[in-house]
N, C-alpha and C positions, 0 to 999 in steps of 0.2 A: 237828566232828572229821572228818577224812578217813578213809574206810574203807580200811584197808591190811591185807592179810594178810602178816604178818611172816614167815610160812613159805614164801611164794611165792619161787621162785628169783630172779625179777626184782627183788623187793624186797630180798632179801639182797645181790644184786649192787649195787643202788643204794646201800644202806647202806655197803657196803664202799668203793665209789667215793667216796661223800660223806666218809667218814672220811679217805681219802687226800687229797681236795680241800681239806679244812680243816686238814690236818696232825694229825689225831687218831690215836693208835695203834689198830691194828685190834683190840686187846684190848677196846676199848670199843664194839664193834659191837652187842653185846646191849643195852647201855644206850641207844644211839641207837634201836634197834628198839623198846624199851619206850616211849620218848618218842613214837614214831609211833602207839602204841596209846592214848595219853593226850592229853586235850584240852590245848592249849597254855596254857590258864589255870591248869593244874595243874603245869606244868613248873617246877622249882626255878629261882630267879633267882641270878645271880651275887652273891656276898656281898662281893666286893671284897677278899678276903683273900689272893689269889694262889694259890688251890687248883689242883691239877692232877689230872684235867682240870677246867677251869673249866666251870661249868654253861652258860655262854654258848657255849663251844666245842661242847658236846654238842648244844645247841639249834641252832647253826649247821649241824652235820652233819645233824640231823633235817630242817631246812628244805631243805638241799641235796639230800638223798635224795628228798624230795617233788618238788623241782624236776626232778630227773633222771627221776622217774616220770611227769612231766607232770601232777602233781596240785597243787591249791592248798594252801598251808600251812593248818593249822588256824586257824580264826577265833577271835579273843578274844571272850569273853563269851558 
């Protein structure tokens, strides 16, 4: 798991930009931030039922935020 302080202004800015980049409404920033504090092995998977937001979109935003911060995405396992 990548050590990320979700209260850091740079992290908040990265999460906001990541949501914009993947087309996720900004109302979901807190969900994306929560993913950053959780190992990726515990992230919910897409169920294929057409939910909005799709769990994959949330994960994409979390990965994009880490990319913007110059951090490696959480490793599986």
